[in-house]
KETIFI-722291 format. One record per residue (C-alpha): x, y, z; residue in one letter. Coordinates in steps of 0.1 Angstrom, whole numbers, padded with zeros to 4 digits, always signed. Example, Ala and Ser with C-alpha at 12.3 -4.5 7.8 and 13.67 -1.06 7.14 Angstrom:
BEGIN
+0123-0045+0078a+0137-0011+0071s
***
This chain:
BEGIN
-0316-0049-0859m-0321-0013-0869f-0354-0018-0887n-0369+0012-0868a-0341+0036-0873l-0349+0048-0908n-0385+0057-0904g-0408+0073-0879f-0446+0064-0880d-0474+0087-0873a-0482+0071-0839q-0446+0076-0828a-0448+0112-0840a-0478+0118-0818s-0461+0103-0788n-0430+0124-0790y-0440+0160-0792m-0407+0171-0775n-0382+0146-0788p-0352+0154-0764y-0321+0132-0762a-0336+0113-0733v-0366+0105-0755d-0344+0091-0782v-0328+0067-0757i-0363+0056-0746r-0377+0052-0781a-0346+0034-0795k-0336+0015-0764r-0337-0019-0780r-0317-0008-0810d-0290+0008-0787l-0289-0022-0764v-0283-0046-0793y-0264-0022-0816g-0236-0011-0793i-0207-0035-0797s-0178-0015-0783r-0192-0010-0748t-0158-0006-0731e-0147+0021-0755d-0181+0039-0750l-0177+0037-0712l-0142+0052-0715d-0156+0082-0734l-0184+0086-0709l-0159+0088-0681v-0138+0113-0701t-0169+0135-0706e-0178+0135-0669g-0210+0116-0675v-0199+0086-0655m-0173+0079-0628t-0145+0054-0633a-0158+0033-0604s-0192+0031-0620k-0175+0020-0653r-0157-0008-0634s-0189-0020-0619i-0207-0021-0652i-0179-0041-0668l-0184-0068-0642t-0218-0076-0657i-0216-0107-0677r-0232-0099-0711t-0227-0070-0734r-0265-0066-0737k-0269-0062-0700d-0240-0038-0698q-0256-0016-0724n-0289-0017-0706s-0273-0006-0674r-0256+0023-0692v-0289+0035-0707l-0306+0033-0673n-0279+0055-0658l-0281+0080-0687l-0318+0083-0684e-0314+0088-0646a-0289+0116-0651k-0312+0136-0674g-0311+0155-0707e-0276+0169-0705r-0260+0135-0699a-0280+0120-0727c-0269+0146-0751r-0232+0139-0743k-0239+0102-0747f-0249+0108-0783f-0222+0134-0791h-0194+0129-0788p-0194+0095-0771c-0216+0074-0794l-0203+0093-0824m-0167+0082-0816l-0174+0047-0803a-0201+0036-0828e-0200+0060-0858p-0223+0038-0880d-0249+0035-0853l-0246+0072-0846y-0253+0081-0882q-0284+0060-0883r-0296+0076-0851i-0288+0110-0866k-0309+0102-0897t-0338+0092-0875y-0335+0124-0855v-0335+0145-0887g-0367+0128-0898s-0384+0137-0866v-0372+0173-0866s-0382+0177-0902q-0417+0164-0895r-0421+0191-0868f-0405+0217-0890r-0389+0233-0860d-0351+0232-0857t-0352+0239-0820r-0368+0204-0815r-0338+0185-0829q-0329+0158-0805l-0291+0163-0806i-0278+0196-0794g-0314+0207-0785y-0315+0235-0759l-0347+0233-0738l-0367+0265-0740e-0401+0273-0727r-0427+0289-0750d-0432+0320-0728k-0461+0331-0750e-0482+0301-0740g-0475+0301-0703v-0502+0325-0692e-0528+0308-0713k-0518+0274-0699a-0521+0288-0663d-0557+0299-0670r-0565+0264-0682i-0550+0249-0651v-0571+0271-0628i-0603+0262-0647q-0596+0225-0645k-0587+0227-0607i-0621+0243-0601h-0638+0215-0621t-0619+0188-0602l-0631+0202-0568h-0666+0204-0581a-0667+0168-0591t-0656+0158-0556k-0688+0174-0541e-0714+0164-0566t-0724+0135-0587k-0708+0135-0621r-0735+0144-0646s-0736+0139-0683t-0733+0176-0688t-0702+0179-0667e-0685+0151-0686k-0693+0167-0719e-0679+0200-0707e-0646+0183-0697r-0645+0165-0730s-0651+0198-0748t-0622+0213-0727l-0599+0186-0737v-0610+0189-0773l-0603+0226-0772e-0569+0220-0758k-0561+0196-0786s-0573+0220-0812e-0554+0249-0797d-0520+0233-0803k-0507+0199-0814p-0488+0191-0782a-0497+0192-0745q-0487+0224-0728s-0467+0222-0696i-0498+0233-0677a-0518+0203-0691d-0492+0179-0679k-0491+0195-0644n-0528+0191-0642f-0528+0154-0652i-0500+0147-0627h-0521+0165-0601m-0550+0141-0609i-0527+0111-0606a-0513+0124-0573t-0549+0129-0559n-0560+0094-0571g-0588+0105-0594e-0590+0074-0616l-0622+0082-0635v-0611+0117-0644l-0576+0104-0653l-0591+0078-0677e-0609+0106-0696e-0580+0129-0698l-0554+0103-0709l-0572+0094-0742e-0547+0113-0763d-0518+0116-0739t-0484+0100-0738d-0482+0092-0701f-0446+0079-0705n-0433+0112-0718a-0417+0135-0692s-0384+0152-0685s-0389+0148-0648d-0415+0122-0636e-0442+0101-0652t-0478+0095-0640l-0467+0061-0628l-0441+0078-0606h-0467+0101-0591a-0493+0074-0585a-0467+0050-0570a-0453+0076-0546e-0488+0086-0533h-0500+0051-0529g-0528+0050-0555h-0529+0013-0564l-0558+0015-0587s-0541+0042-0608i-0509+0022-0609v-0528-0009-0621e-0546+0012-0647f-0514+0028-0660l-0497-0006-0662i-0527-0020-0682r-0523+0011-0705k-0487+0002-0712g-0468+0025-0688a-0431+0018-0689r-0418+0004-0656l-0381+0013-0662d-0383+0050-0666l-0364+0071-0642q-0370+0107-0629d-0343+0134-0626n-0330+0117-0594t-0328+0083-0611g-0359+0069-0593h-0382+0045-0610t-0418+0040-0598a-0406+0011-0577l-0381+0034-0560h-0409+0058-0552r-0433+0031-0539a-0406+0014-0518a-0394+0046-0502s-0429+0054-0491r-0437+0018-0479g-0465+0011-0503h-0461-0027-0501t-0491-0036-0524e-0479-0012-0551i-0444-0027-0548v-0458-0062-0553k-0479-0049-0583t-0449-0033-0600l-0428-0063-0594i-0454-0087-0608k-0457-0065-0639a-0420-0068-0645g-0404-0037-0628a-0366-0041-0626p-0356-0044-0590i-0319-0037-0593h-0321-0003-0611t-0298+0022-0595l-0306+0059-0589d-0281+0087-0592l-0268+0079-0557q-0264+0042-0568s-0293+0031-0546k-0318+0005-0555t-0354+0004-0543s-0345-0019-0514v-0320+0007-0502h-0347+0033-0499l-0372+0009-0483a-0345-0001-0457a-0335+0036-0451l-0372+0044-0443n-0376+0012-0423e-0403-0002-0445h-0395-0038-0437l-0425-0053-0455n-0412-0038-0487c-0377-0050-0480v-0391-0085-0475k-0410-0084-0507v-0380-0072-0527l-0357-0098-0511v-0382-0126-0519e-0385-0114-0555e-0347-0114-0559e-0346-0149-0546a-0370-0159-0574k-0349-0142-0600q-0316-0156-0586s-0312-0181-0614e-0315-0155-0641s-0299-0123-0627h-0266-0113-0641t-0255-0088-0615q-0248-0083-0579d-0276-0091-0554t-0288-0065-0528f-0265-0082-0503l-0235-0078-0526h-0243-0042-0530m-0245-0037-0493a-0212-0055-0489a-0195-0032-0514v-0208-0001-0495e-0200-0016-0461d-0236-0009-0452d-0239-0032-0422c-0274-0020-0413r-0288-0028-0447l-0269-0061-0447t-0285-0070-0414g-0320-0060-0426l-0316-0080-0458l-0305-0111-0439l-0333-0107-0413q-0358-0106-0442n-0346-0138-0459g-0316-0128-0481a-0294-0158-0488n-0261-0151-0470v-0242-0174-0494d-0258-0163-0527a-0233-0158-0555v-0232-0132-0582n-0224-0137-0619s-0187-0142-0610h-0196-0169-0585k-0185-0146-0556k-0204-0144-0523t-0211-0112-0504a-0185-0122-0479l-0159-0124-0506f-0169-0089-0518i-0168-0075-0482a-0133-0091-0477v-0121-0077-0510k-0132-0042-0501e-0117-0045-0466n-0152-0038-0450n-0148-0050-0415h-0183-0042-0402k-0201-0060-0430t-0177-0090-0427v-0186-0093-0391a-0224-0092-0398v-0221-0118-0426l-0201-0141-0404l-0226-0138-0375n-0253-0148-0400a-0234-0179-0409g-0217-0170-0441a-0195-0198-0454k-0157-0193-0451v-0139-0211-0478d-0103-0212-0490h-0111-0186-0517e-0122-0160-0491v-0092-0168-0468i-0068-0164-0497n-0084-0131-0507e-0078-0117-0472a-0042-0129-0474i-0035-0116-0508n-0049-0082-0499l-0030-0080-0466h-0063-0077-0446h-0049-0093-0414e-0077-0080-0391t-0103-0095-0413i-0083-0127-0416l-0084-0131-0379q-0122-0127-0379l-0125-0153-0407l-0102-0178-0390l-0119-0174-0356a-0153-0180-0371k-0142-0209-0393a-0122-0227-0366r-0128-0264-0371g-0149-0258-0402l-0123-0253-0429l-0109-0284-0446s-0072-0293-0443e-0068-0286-0480e-0083-0250-0476a-0060-0242-0446l-0030-0257-0465g-0037-0236-0495s-0039-0205-0474a-0007-0213-0456l+0012-0217-0489f-0003-0184-0500s+0009-0167-0468a+0044-0181-0473v+0046-0169-0509r+0038-0134-0496q+0063-0137-0467n+0036-0128-0442r+0049-0142-0408d+0018-0130-0388g-0006-0147-0412v+0016-0179-0411v+0014-0179-0373t-0024-0173-0373a-0031-0200-0398l-0011-0226-0379i-0027-0215-0346d-0061-0221-0362n-0054-0256-0374g-0032-0254-0405a-0007-0283-0407d+0028-0267-0405v+0042-0296-0425n+0015-0299-0451v+0027-0311-0485c+0015-0298-0519d+0012-0317-0552k+0048-0309-0561q+0062-0322-0528g+0068-0288-0512y+0062-0281-0475t+0057-0245-0464p+0093-0245-0451l+0108-0258-0483l+0089-0231-0503l+0100-0204-0479a+0136-0216-0482a+0135-0216-0520e+0119-0181-0522l+0143-0167-0496g+0114-0155-0475h+0131-0151-0441a+0101-0138-0421e+0078-0166-0431g+0106-0191-0426f+0112-0179-0391r+0075-0182-0383a+0075-0218-0395l+0106-0227-0375i+0089-0212-0344a+0060-0235-0350k+0083-0265-0351q+0083-0271-0389a+0105-0301-0399k+0138-0289-0414v+0147-0324-0427g+0120-0326-0454s+0130-0327-0491s+0115-0326-0526l+0110-0357-0546p+0143-0350-0564d+0160-0350-0530l+0166-0313-0529s+0167-0303-0492s+0158-0271-0476a+0195-0262-0475l+0198-0268-0513h+0167-0246-0519l+0179-0219-0495a+0213-0217-0512v+0196-0215-0546h+0173-0188-0532g+0204-0168-0519g+0192-0163-0483s+0221-0161-0459v+0199-0160-0428s+0179-0191-0438i+0211-0210-0447v+0226-0201-0413q+0194-0211-0395t+0193-0245-0412l+0230-0251-0404l+0224-0242-0368e+0195-0266-0368k+0220-0294-0376g+0214-0299-0413l+0243-0317-0430d+0262-0290-0451p+0272-0318-0475s+0238-0334-0479i+0233-0347-0514t+0203-0336-0535g+0192-0337-0571a+0218-0354-0593k+0241-0358-0563g+0247-0322-0558q+0256-0307-0525t+0246-0272-0513p+0282-0262-0520l+0278-0272-0557h+0248-0248-0559l+0267-0220-0542a+0294-0224-0568a+0268-0225-0596q+0249-0194-0584c+0280-0173-0577k+0274-0171-0539r+0309-0169-0523p+0293-0158-0490d+0272-0189-0489l+0301-0210-0499a+0320-0197-0469d+0291-0205-0446l+0290-0240-0458l+0327-0245-0457l+0329-0232-0422n+0302-0256-0413a+0323-0285-0426g+0311-0289-0462a+0332-0313-0482q+0351-0291-0506v+0359-0319-0531n+0325-0336-0531a+0315-0348-0565v+0281-0350-0581n+0268-0377-0604q+0288-0362-0633d+0320-0363-0612g+0321-0325-0609l+0334-0308-0578t+0323-0273-0567p+0356-0261-0582l+0348-0276-0616h+0314-0258-0615i+0328-0224-0603a+0356-0226-0629s+0332-0234-0657r+0310-0205-0647q+0340-0181-0644g+0331-0172-0608h+0365-0159-0597t+0356-0151-0561d+0341-0185-0555t+0371-0202-0570v+0393-0182-0546i+0373-0193-0516h+0373-0229-0527l+0411-0229-0533l+0416-0213-0499q+0396-0242-0485a+0420-0267-0501k+0399-0276-0532a+0420-0300-0553d+0425-0287-0589p+0438-0321-0600r+0404-0339-0596v+0389-0351-0628k+0352-0354-0636d+0336-0382-0656r+0349-0367-0688q+0384-0367-0674g+0385-0330-0672r+0400-0309-0645t+0388-0275-0633a+0415-0260-0657l+0399-0277-0686h+0366-0260-0678w+0381-0226-0671a+0398-0227-0706c+0367-0239-0724s+0347-0207-0717v+0352-0172-0729q+0370-0149-0704g+0383-0179-0684g+0419-0167-0683s+0416-0152-0648h+0403-0184-0633v+0429-0204-0653a+0456-0182-0637g+0443-0189-0602l+0442-0226-0609l+0477-0226-0624l+0490-0208-0594s+0474-0235-0573a+0496-0260-0591k+0471-0272-0617a+0488-0293-0644n+0484-0276-0678p+0492-0309-0696n+0466-0331-0680t+0446-0348-0708a+0409-0357-0706d+0392-0389-0718n+0397-0377-0754e+0433-0367-0747k+0425-0331-0750k+0445-0307-0728t+0434-0273-0716a+0454-0259-0745l+0432-0277-0770h+0400-0262-0754l+0415-0227-0752a+0426-0228-0788a+0392-0241-0799m+0374-0212-0780e+0399-0186-0793g+0410-0176-0758e+0443-0160-0767v+0450-0149-0731e+0444-0184-0718a+0466-0199-0746v+0494-0175-0738t+0490-0182-0700l+0491-0220-0706l+0522-0218-0728l+0539-0197-0702s+0533-0225-0677h+0549-0250-0700k+0519-0264-0717a+0529-0285-0747k+0521-0267-0779g+0523-0298-0801g+0503-0322-0779v+0478-0344-0798r+0443-0355-0789d+0429-0390-0796m+0424-0380-0832d+0459-0367-0836g+0448-0331-0837s+0470-0305-0822t+0459-0272-0806p+0470-0256-0839l+0445-0278-0857h+0417-0266-0833y+0427-0229-0838a+0428-0233-0876a+0394-0252-0877a+0378-0224-0856s+0394-0196-0876g+0411-0180-0846h+0439-0161-0863a+0453-0145-0831s+0456-0179-0813v+0471-0194-0845t+0497-0167-0845s+0506-0173-0808v+0509-0210-0813l+0530-0206-0844l+0553-0183-0826k+0555-0207-0796s+0563-0236-0819l+0587-0215-0839n+0566-0223-0870n+0570-0260-0863k+0540-0281-0864g+0525-0266-0895v+0528-0300-0912e+0515-0320-0883d+0488-0344-0895r+0459-0358-0876n+0442-0392-0880a+0429-0382-0914w+0464-0369-0924r+0451-0334-0926k+0474-0305-0918t+0462-0273-0901p+0462-0258-0936l+0437-0285-0947h+0413-0277-0919v+0416-0240-0923a+0409-0243-0961a+0381-0267-0955e+0364-0243-0931k+0370-0213-0952g+0393-0193-0929h+0413-0171-0953e+0433-0152-0926r+0444-0184-0909v+0452-0199-0943t+0475-0169-0950a+0493-0172-0916l+0499-0209-0921l+0513-0204-0956l+0535-0176-0944e+0548-0200-0916a+0559-0225-0943g+0529-0248-0946a+0531-0268-0978k+0504-0257-1002v+0502-0291-1020n+0502-0314-0989s+0477-0342-0993t+0455-0359-0968d+0443-0396-0967h+0420-0389-0997s+0449-0372-1015k+0430-0339-1013d+0452-0308-1013t+0441-0277-0993p+0429-0264-1027l+0406-0294-1031h+0392-0287-0997c+0386-0250-1003a+0370-0257-1038a+0347-0284-1023r+0336-0260-0996g+0329-0231-1020g+0353-0208-1002h+0363-0183-1029q+0387-0162-1008e+0407-0192-0996v+0409-0205-1032v+0421-0171-1043k+0447-0171-1015r+0460-0206-1024l+0460-0201-1062v+0480-0168-1059n+0505-0181-1034w+0540-0181-1048g+0563-0173-1019q+0598-0189-1020a+0600-0219-0998g+0625-0223-0970p+0647-0244-0992v+0645-0219-1021g+0619-0237-1041r+0587-0221-1051r+0558-0233-1029n+0533-0229-1057k+0499-0246-1059v+0494-0275-1082n+0462-0268-1102l+0464-0302-1118h+0468-0323-1087a+0443-0352-1086t+0428-0368-1055n+0422-0405-1050n+0391-0404-1073v+0411-0387-1100g+0396-0352-1096k+0414-0319-1098t+0403-0289-1077p+0385-0276-1109l+0365-0308-1113q+0356-0308-1076v+0342-0272-1079a+0323-0282-1111e+0306-0311-1093s+0287-0286-1072e+0260-0262-1085d+0261-0231-1063t+0271-0196-1075a+0302-0198-1053e+0313-0230-1069h+0307-0216-1103e+0328-0186-1096n+0356-0208-1083i+0355-0230-1114a+0357-0199-1136t+0387-0186-1116s+0405-0219-1119l+0399-0221-1156k+0414-0187-1161r+0445-0197-1141k+0447-0229-1162m+0443-0208-1194f+0413-0228-1203l+0393-0196-1208i+0403-0160-1212k
***
């Protein structure tokens, strides 16, 4: 890729006598186009350095390929001139592409070294005139001008040709590079159209090298077709830009030289190059009313339409809101529905930029209005443009396109747009793939303005989703009081069942919306309605801990005794969640039975003990909940508290039971001490032992609590049990039996040894010491 960067041949040396930064860009254009990989970073640096505007950066990044982006950047830099090109190399390229920068720097050094003149270095070079040579150059210019005028009046003789050849030779011998005066003279010849003389003088001249304009620029501007053709044959570059950013095509188009425009285009001149004012050649042709040039350029663009990777002339006009240029382009054959590399039409661009005038011109020219254009106007809140689009597209847009636009308007809560779309043919009750109508969507989103517009247009309020969720369900879930109120006023059943048999009141309880619950209850909603799981709104509000909603439901005579399909009341659910004591108190005050058992014979006390809700446990016990009640497996609330390790609940239960119940056994003949030891809860184990639990009680497998703790690898519990020696209530020592065997004949030590973890190994060692098997 960089095969040209490490050397500089003699021919190149002769062609670049003043290798400025802009010359490096021209000489190494291919290497830069393909070598820059971090284009976005480079653009950011160019914006920071003031070389490029942020808007221009955004436009460049819309170009599809990195190669084309890089090419556009280089075009802009050449157009901006030497100072911008210097900044491009340093600091921008140096920071964005350090390796590429170093290779360019090496190349520059080789050129400077060849000239042996540090002032001619391409990076950091400050342009200076050689004042000593100016006067001499002026004299040469005067002499050549006299010669030029003489040749116009007389036949060119052999002697005159030799004299001019001698003059050119003398100039070459005087100094290695053309003087500024020489260049001015040659440009004058090109401007005047003297082809024969130009052919003679260009033998050793680089006609592409210029800090301002090239010979091709001059010939194109002044309409000299033969010179343009000659320069093209000689290899003149068609993409070079002058200090205003104009290419030769810009110059020819701005002067209306149609044949030169055609010639340049045929030779491959780029038609979309922008000058420093972001104008293309077609802009200049249109500005000066050279309609033939406009037509030629438009026709050429149409030919290139399959390969171009940027905006068309029409897209550019749409961005600028240049309705005059838009009209001229359309009159001269521009395709009104042509798309750019992003598959966007000029109409879409004009809508996006909120350019009313251009939108109107494009619509009058028959631009296609599709759902994408409509949605863009909606999304950007361009209502005036939307009215234009809808009026022009009346009867032309498909039902699908109008429906899509209507849903988009509802999502944005744009009531005016909703009304306009329906007035222009959108079906107010259109249904999307998920089963939503616009009204259902507005209800779910809580978009009251859009909802009111739909109601005004007679939208059906009785529609529902495939899961049977009605507009009222969705409105409650969305939390909109005004929408819920409107639906109820429209006669929607406040107890209508939806997904999983839920009523809107269930959703109000679920979403903690006491205000909506009041609306529904006042409208006659059934307070004790059950869903498919047998849950009432009171169940749901209690499970969620929504105190305010529970209060409203109880005031509306919600029955706390109702059981769900699991046999649980609202009190069960309140006690099964953390922080449920407040709701539990409300339910108990409403005469909820604290001893009601569910399908597994669990009471609210079982659930509160399992969750460690000490306040709920205390509250239940104060309302005469039975502390020793058993579930279907024979477990008491004390078993649940012990298994979960809730020491505070264990303490409250023991106090309530007066330490009775410590030996209650469940279906597996386990005491609370067994389950505490089995789960590794050392603090609960201590409380139970202190309350008189028998340390050597056995379960159905004849395991003692020590067996259970040893099997679970619970070192602290083992330690607590082994060291327990408190006198029992009848004066006997309640001391652990280290030699007790279970129904398979294993002692706690043997149980510990049967496992291979570090914890079990430590337990085994501890037990051996207690049994004096080791020191």
